[in-house]
C-alpha positions as CSV (number, residue, x, y, z in Angstrom):
1,M,0.2,0.1,-0.2
2,N,1.1,3.6,-1.2
3,R,1.7,6.4,1.5
4,M,-1.1,8.3,0.2
5,K,-3.6,5.6,0.4
6,A,-2.5,4.4,3.8
7,R,-2.5,8.2,5.3
8,L,-6.5,8.1,4.0
9,V,-7.2,4.9,5.1
10,N,-6.2,6.1,8.5
11,G,-8.0,9.2,8.5
12,Y,-5.4,11.7,7.2
13,R,-6.1,14.5,4.4
14,V,-3.7,13.9,2.0
15,F,-4.8,16.3,-0.2
16,Q,-3.8,20.6,-0.2
17,A,-5.0,21.8,2.8
18,P,-8.1,23.8,2.9
19,Y,-8.4,27.6,3.1
20,G,-8.0,28.5,6.8
21,Y,-5.5,25.3,7.4
22,H,-2.0,24.7,7.3
23,Y,-0.1,21.1,7.8
24,E,2.2,21.1,10.4
25,R,4.0,18.6,12.2
26,L,3.1,17.9,15.8
27,N,4.9,15.9,18.5
28,G,7.2,14.0,16.0
29,Q,3.9,12.4,14.1
30,D,3.3,13.1,10.6
31,K,1.9,16.2,9.4
32,V,-1.6,17.4,10.3
33,L,-3.8,20.1,9.8
34,V,-3.7,23.1,12.0
35,R,-6.0,26.0,12.0
36,D,-4.5,29.1,10.9
37,E,-5.8,32.2,12.6
38,P,-7.1,34.5,11.9
39,L,-7.9,33.2,8.6
40,A,-9.7,30.1,10.1
41,S,-12.1,32.8,12.3
42,I,-13.0,34.7,9.4
43,I,-13.7,31.9,7.3
44,Q,-16.1,29.9,9.8
45,E,-17.6,33.5,10.5
46,A,-18.7,33.9,7.0
């Protein structure tokens, strides 16, 4: 199984981050989505 398919199966997003989020490495894990403030709050309110 390739890496992209394995991440999808485990519930990770493998495509471009949506507006208001960005990828970041947390505690030695693979990259995960993290809110990009203040843009995320503006988009959520809209």
